[in-house]
MARDO-91976 format. One record per residue (C-alpha): x, y, z; residue number from 1; residue in three letters. Coordinates in steps of 0.25 Angstrom, whole numbers, plus 5000, padded with zeros to 4 digits. Layout:
REM MARDO-91976
[[X Y Z] NUM ALA]
...
***
This chain:
REM MARDO-91976
[[5320 5372 5420] 1 ARG]
[[5327 5372 5433] 2 VAL]
[[5330 5387 5435] 3 PHE]
[[5322 5398 5428] 4 ASP]
[[5330 5410 5429] 5 ALA]
[[5318 5420 5425] 6 ALA]
[[5310 5415 5436] 7 VAL]
[[5322 5416 5446] 8 ALA]
[[5322 5431 5442] 9 GLY]
[[5335 5431 5433] 10 LEU]
[[5335 5440 5421] 11 PRO]
[[5335 5434 5407] 12 ASP]
[[5350 5438 5405] 13 SER]
[[5354 5429 5417] 14 ALA]
[[5364 5418 5412] 15 ASP]
[[5367 5407 5422] 16 ILE]
[[5381 5402 5419] 17 ASP]
[[5383 5394 5432] 18 ALA]
[[5373 5386 5440] 19 LEU]
[[5372 5377 5452] 20 LEU]
[[5359 5370 5455] 21 VAL]
[[5356 5367 5469] 22 VAL]
[[5342 5363 5468] 23 ASP]
[[5329 5366 5461] 24 ALA]
[[5329 5380 5466] 25 ASP]
[[5343 5383 5470] 26 THR]
[[5353 5387 5460] 27 PHE]
[[5367 5395 5460] 28 TYR]
[[5371 5402 5448] 29 MET]
[[5380 5412 5441] 30 SER]
[[5377 5421 5430] 31 PHE]
[[5384 5424 5417] 32 LYS]
[[5382 5439 5418] 33 ASP]
[[5377 5448 5429] 34 VAL]
[[5363 5444 5433] 35 VAL]
[[5354 5451 5443] 36 ASN]
[[5345 5440 5450] 37 PRO]
[[5332 5445 5457] 38 PRO]
[[5334 5449 5472] 39 GLY]
[[5345 5457 5479] 40 PRO]
[[5357 5451 5472] 41 LEU]
[[5359 5461 5461] 42 GLY]
[[5368 5458 5450] 43 ASN]
[[5376 5444 5451] 44 VAL]
[[5388 5444 5443] 45 GLU]
[[5393 5433 5434] 46 ASP]
[[5404 5429 5445] 47 GLU]
[[5392 5427 5455] 48 ASP]
[[5384 5414 5460] 49 ILE]
[[5370 5416 5464] 50 VAL]
[[5360 5407 5471] 51 LEU]
[[5346 5405 5467] 52 TYR]
[[5338 5399 5478] 53 ASP]
[[5324 5397 5477] 54 ALA]
[[5322 5410 5471] 55 GLY]
[[5332 5418 5479] 56 VAL]
[[5344 5423 5473] 57 TRP]
[[5358 5425 5481] 58 SER]
[[5372 5428 5478] 59 LEU]
[[5380 5415 5481] 60 TYR]
[[5394 5419 5476] 61 PHE]
[[5398 5433 5473] 62 ASP]
[[5410 5431 5464] 63 GLY]
[[5415 5446 5465] 64 SER]
[[5417 5444 5480] 65 ASP]
[[5427 5434 5477] 66 VAL]
[[5435 5440 5465] 67 GLY]
[[5427 5435 5453] 68 LEU]
[[5420 5446 5444] 69 GLY]
[[5429 5451 5434] 70 ASP]
[[5419 5460 5428] 71 GLY]
[[5418 5451 5416] 72 GLY]
[[5413 5436 5413] 73 ASN]
[[5427 5430 5416] 74 ASP]
[[5424 5427 5431] 75 GLU]
[[5409 5424 5428] 76 ASP]
[[5406 5411 5437] 77 VAL]
[[5401 5401 5426] 78 ASP]
[[5403 5388 5435] 79 ALA]
[[5402 5386 5449] 80 PHE]
[[5399 5374 5459] 81 GLU]
[[5397 5375 5475] 82 ILE]
[[5404 5364 5481] 83 LEU]
[[5398 5356 5493] 84 PRO]
[[5408 5363 5503] 85 ASN]
[[5402 5376 5498] 86 GLY]
[[5413 5381 5490] 87 ARG]
[[5411 5387 5477] 88 LEU]
[[5417 5383 5463] 89 LEU]
[[5417 5392 5451] 90 ILE]
[[5421 5394 5437] 91 SER]
[[5421 5407 5429] 92 THR]
[[5418 5410 5414] 93 LEU]
[[5433 5415 5412] 94 GLY]
[[5445 5416 5420] 95 ASN]
[[5446 5424 5433] 96 GLY]
[[5454 5428 5446] 97 ASN]
[[5450 5426 5460] 98 VAL]
[[5458 5428 5473] 99 PRO]
[[5465 5416 5478] 100 GLY]
[[5465 5410 5464] 101 VAL]
[[5469 5421 5454] 102 GLY]
[[5467 5418 5440] 103 GLY]
[[5458 5407 5436] 104 PHE]
[[5452 5401 5423] 105 LYS]
[[5438 5398 5419] 106 ASP]
[[5440 5383 5419] 107 GLU]
[[5444 5383 5434] 108 GLU]
[[5435 5381 5446] 109 LEU]
[[5438 5390 5458] 110 LEU]
[[5433 5387 5472] 111 ARG]
[[5427 5398 5481] 112 CYS]
[[5428 5395 5496] 113 THR]
[[5420 5406 5504] 114 GLY]
[[5407 5412 5506] 115 THR]
[[5396 5414 5497] 116 PHE]
[[5385 5424 5495] 117 GLY]
[[5385 5439 5493] 118 PRO]
[[5398 5440 5500] 119 ALA]
[[5406 5429 5494] 120 THR]
[[5420 5425 5499] 121 THR]
[[5429 5416 5493] 122 CYS]
[[5443 5409 5493] 123 THR]
[[5446 5405 5478] 124 TRP]
[[5453 5392 5475] 125 ALA]
[[5454 5384 5462] 126 GLU]
[[5446 5371 5462] 127 TYR]
[[5448 5366 5448] 128 PHE]
[[5458 5371 5437] 129 ASP]
[[5452 5367 5424] 130 GLY]
[[5465 5367 5417] 131 SER]
[[5469 5355 5426] 132 ASP]
[[5458 5348 5418] 133 ALA]
[[5463 5354 5404] 134 ALA]
[[5452 5365 5404] 135 LEU]
[[5459 5376 5398] 136 VAL]
[[5452 5380 5385] 137 ALA]
[[5442 5392 5385] 138 ASP]
[[5431 5383 5382] 139 SER]
[[5434 5375 5396] 140 GLU]
[[5429 5386 5404] 141 ASN]
[[5421 5379 5416] 142 VAL]
[[5407 5383 5416] 143 ASP]
[[5401 5372 5424] 144 GLY]
[[5405 5365 5437] 145 VAL]
[[5400 5355 5446] 146 SER]
[[5407 5347 5457] 147 VAL]
[[5402 5333 5462] 148 VAL]
[[5412 5327 5472] 149 GLY]
[[5426 5327 5466] 150 ALA]
[[5421 5330 5452] 151 ASN]
[[5421 5344 5445] 152 ILE]
[[5410 5344 5433] 153 TYR]
[[5413 5354 5423] 154 LEU]
[[5408 5360 5411] 155 SER]
[[5415 5370 5402] 156 THR]
[[5410 5382 5393] 157 ILE]
[[5415 5374 5381] 158 GLY]
[[5423 5362 5376] 159 ASP]
[[5433 5356 5386] 160 PHE]
[[5444 5346 5385] 161 ASP]
[[5450 5340 5398] 162 THR]
[[5459 5330 5391] 163 GLY]
[[5457 5315 5391] 164 GLY]
[[5445 5315 5382] 165 GLY]
[[5437 5324 5392] 166 ASN]
[[5432 5335 5382] 167 ALA]
[[5418 5341 5380] 168 GLY]
[[5410 5353 5378] 169 GLN]
[[5405 5364 5386] 170 GLY]
[[5392 5356 5389] 171 ALA]
[[5399 5345 5394] 172 ASP]
[[5402 5342 5409] 173 VAL]
[[5415 5336 5413] 174 PHE]
[[5422 5331 5427] 175 VAL]
***
């Protein structure tokens, strides 16, 4: 086990649905539902990203500050990546709408350029349009992302088919 949520003070009901591992005791994460981590944070919504750093919880990305948070699960951050230049990529569980981009789909990656923490600011732009890679089915919702150089590694919530013999299941990763 790399991260023990109970030892870190998370309630049993906490469900991490997006994770970025930095090192043995530093993790960024987003939750499927509202969670109240220990300390002064209070409730963390499903559109937020928190940082757990050697036992200390802090808010890294407040999605409601930058147009996310529809009151349901659609704009739940279910995949994210922090690029080497500090910009944040996100994908959401469902379709959503943010300033500067407008409507977006759950197979897209949006880039947030701004400041992060309890007072998040953001200029949104589309980073990856899943329909350009034939991701259009409900099962092709992006729920995992990692960027290495010019490659975007993705996983989806279910079966995917990007054409040309590149098809797989939700447990697979493709580039």
